[in-house]
C-alpha positions as CSV (number, residue, x, y, z in Angstrom):
1,X,0.6,117.9,45.3
2,X,2.4,118.8,48.9
3,X,6.1,119.6,48.6
4,X,8.0,121.9,46.2
5,X,11.8,122.8,46.4
6,X,13.1,125.2,43.5
7,X,12.5,123.1,40.4
8,X,11.3,119.2,42.4
9,X,8.1,118.5,43.2
10,X,7.0,115.5,45.6
11,X,3.8,114.0,45.1
12,X,2.0,112.7,48.4
13,X,-1.5,111.1,47.7
14,X,-2.4,108.2,45.5
15,X,-2.9,108.6,41.9
16,X,-5.9,106.7,41.3
17,X,-9.1,107.9,39.9
18,X,-10.3,109.6,42.9
19,X,-7.4,111.9,43.2
20,X,-5.9,112.5,39.2
21,X,-8.5,115.1,38.5
22,X,-8.0,117.7,41.8
23,X,-4.2,117.2,40.9
24,X,-5.4,117.6,37.2
25,X,-7.2,121.0,37.9
26,X,-3.9,122.3,40.6
27,X,-1.7,121.7,37.3
28,X,2.1,121.6,37.4
29,X,3.7,124.5,39.2
30,X,6.0,125.8,36.2
31,X,6.0,129.4,36.7
32,X,9.4,130.6,36.1
33,X,11.0,127.1,35.5
34,X,12.8,125.9,32.6
35,X,13.1,122.4,34.3
36,X,11.2,120.5,36.8
37,X,10.8,117.1,38.4
38,X,8.0,115.4,39.8
39,X,9.4,112.9,42.6
40,X,6.9,110.5,42.7
41,X,9.3,107.9,45.8
42,X,5.8,108.2,48.2
43,X,3.1,107.6,45.8
44,X,1.6,104.4,47.2
45,X,-1.5,103.6,45.2
46,X,-1.7,104.2,41.1
47,X,-4.4,103.0,38.5
48,X,-4.7,103.9,35.3
49,X,-5.6,107.9,35.6
50,X,-2.1,108.1,37.1
51,X,-0.7,107.5,33.1
52,X,-3.3,109.7,31.9
53,X,-2.2,112.4,34.9
54,X,1.7,112.2,33.9
55,X,0.9,112.3,30.1
56,X,-1.0,115.4,30.7
57,X,1.2,117.0,32.7
58,X,4.0,116.3,30.0
59,X,1.5,118.2,27.8
60,X,1.4,121.4,29.6
61,X,5.0,120.8,31.0
62,X,6.0,121.2,26.4
63,X,3.5,123.9,26.1
64,X,5.3,125.6,28.5
65,X,8.6,125.1,27.3
66,X,9.5,123.5,30.5
67,X,11.8,120.3,30.4
68,X,9.9,117.8,33.1
69,X,10.9,114.6,34.3
70,X,9.6,112.0,36.9
71,X,11.5,110.4,39.4
72,X,11.0,107.3,41.3
73,X,8.2,106.4,39.4
74,X,6.4,103.2,41.1
75,X,7.0,100.1,39.0
76,X,3.6,99.2,39.0
77,X,2.8,102.4,37.0
78,X,5.5,101.7,34.6
79,X,3.8,98.7,34.3
80,X,1.1,100.4,33.3
81,X,2.5,102.6,30.9
82,X,4.2,99.1,29.1
83,X,0.7,97.4,29.0
84,X,-0.6,100.9,27.5
85,X,2.2,101.4,24.8
86,X,3.5,104.8,26.4
87,X,6.4,103.6,28.5
88,X,8.6,105.4,26.3
89,X,6.8,108.7,26.1
90,X,7.8,109.8,29.9
91,X,10.7,111.6,30.4
92,X,12.6,109.4,33.5
93,X,15.3,111.0,35.6
94,X,18.2,108.8,36.9
95,X,17.6,105.0,37.3
96,X,14.2,105.0,36.5
97,X,14.4,103.6,33.1
98,X,11.3,101.8,31.1
99,X,12.2,98.1,31.1
100,X,11.1,95.8,27.9
């Protein structure tokens, strides 16, 4: 997580087993927010750990009463979420919608 602009966070790292632990420990920057968009447009590589991270962030946001949405979710990440049966749990922005 490198860049934050108001209620939007841009993820600029790979979301793989090597990186998600650090991102998870940092947590979401939700202090004072009621709504937050996590933009994944610059994510180049994902594995199954990415799905776990998004679900953990979603739980964190729900506990803090923050409306969390994900934007520009890479297709390979959506494919993994579909495989695990959790794609419908991910709140997506705009044209990012899980296809069957």
